[in-house]
N, C-alpha and C positions, 0 to 999 in steps of 0.2 A: 815736739813730733817724737814719736816712739822710734828707736832705732831700729825695731824689728820691721818697722814698715819703710823706713827710708834708710837702706842699706848702704854702705859703701860700694863704690863700683870697682871691681876687680877685673884683672885680666886672666884669659885662660889661653894657654898654647895650642896650637894646631894639634899636636900628638895628644894632649890632654882631651881635647873636644872630640877627637877621633875615637879615643876609647871610651867616652861616654856614648858616642853614636852607636858604637859596635855592640854595646849591651842593650838587649831588648828592654829591659826595664828602665834604665838610665835614659835611653832614647825618648820613650814617651814622657819622661820628666823634663827633657830639655828642647827648648825652642830656640831656633837660629833664626835671627832677623837680618836680612840681607838689605842693607840700606843704598847700596850702590845706585848709581843713577845711569847715565849713558855707558858708563865703564863697567856696567855689570853685564858684560858678554864673555862668553869663553868658558862659561860653566859656573856652578853655584853648589853649594853644600845641599846635599840632597835633603829634600823635605824643608828647606828654608822658607820663610815668609819672605817674600819680596816686596818691600815698601820703600819706594826711592825717596831718597833724604828730601828731595824737594816737595814731596808729598807727606812726609812723615807727621808733621803737625796735624794734618788732616785726620790721622789714622791713630794718632797715639792712645787716644781714650778708648777707642774700639779694643786695642790691644791689651790695654789694662784691663777693661772688662773681661775680654776672652782668656787671658792666662792668669789673671789673679783672681780667680773663681774660688772664694772659700769654700764653697758646695763641693768642690772637685778634689776630692780627697783619694788617697790609695796609690795604686801604681799610675793612676792617670793624673796625679797633681802634678803640676808644674813646680818644678824645684829650681830652675835656673833658666835664664834668659840671656842668650848670647848674640850680641850686635856687632855686626861687621860692615866696613866698606873694602875699598881696594887695599888701602893700607891701615886702615883703623888709627888714623892720626887725628882726624878731625871729624867726620860725618859720624862715625861708629860711635865714638866716646860721646858726641854731642846727642845722639840719639839714646843712648842709655841714659844720659843726665835727664833728658824729657822725658822719658818713661818712668824714671825714679820719681819725679815732680810730680808728673800726673797721677802716678799712682796714690799720692797722697790727697789728690783732688777728686778722684772716682773711688773712693772707698767704697765696697760694695758690703753691706751689712750680711753676716752669715744668718743662717736659719733662727738661730738663738737669738739675733739682734745686735750681737756684739761684733767689733770688727776683729776680725782673726789675727791672732799674733804671729801666724805663719810666716816666716822669712822668705824671700825668693832672692836668690843669688843673682844681680844683674852685672853681667860681665860683658867684657870687649874682647874679641878675638885678637890676640896679638898679633901684630903685622898684617891683619886682615886677609883677604883672599889671595893676595900675593904669596904672604907667607905660607898660607895652606897649600898653594901650589909649589912654592920652593921646598916644602917639606915632604913633598912626592904625595900628597893625599888627594890632589886634583885627578890624577888618573885612576884612581880607585873607584870604579862603579858602584860599589856599595856605600860610598860617602859622598860621591859629587855625580850630579846629574849635568849632562849637556856640556862635557869637557870637549873643548875644542882644539887639539893638539896644535893645528896651524895656527891659531890665534896666539897661542904662547910659544911658539918655537924661538922667537927673539927676546923672551921675557915679557915682563910689563911693560906696556907702551903708554902709560897715564902722562 
C-alpha cells in the first residue's frame, strides 16, 4: 500500500481547526464529519457532515467517493477530513480509521487512469465537541451552528 493513500491519522486541536475554518480557502479544503449519535445535541461545527457512528459503515464508501475525488482539484480540492464525536476517544478515531481503510478499497481512477498520489490528511478533533466547547468555540456563530447554551450550562452530560 502506498503511504500517500494510507496516511497516518493525526489529531488537530480545536483552535487549529477553527483557524482553518476561518480562512475561506482552507475552509473549502476542510471537511468535518460529526459521528455523534444521540449525544449530538446542543450544537455542531458549522458545515459539518453529520453521519452518526451507528450508521457510519453504511456511508463510508460514499464519503470516500465524495471527498477523495481525483478530478476535484484547485481551491475545491479536499486536503483534510476531520472526524469527531463528543470526546473523540472512540467513535471519532474509529470513523477515521474506517475512512482510511475504505479509501484503499474505493480508489477512484483519475482522468488519466492512474490512482492519484494526492494525500488527504485524515484527522481527529482532539477532545471532540466537548473540547471545542471548552475552548470557547461553540459560542462563535461563524464556527458553530445550533449552539444551545442551556444544554451546555452544566457542561458535558455524556
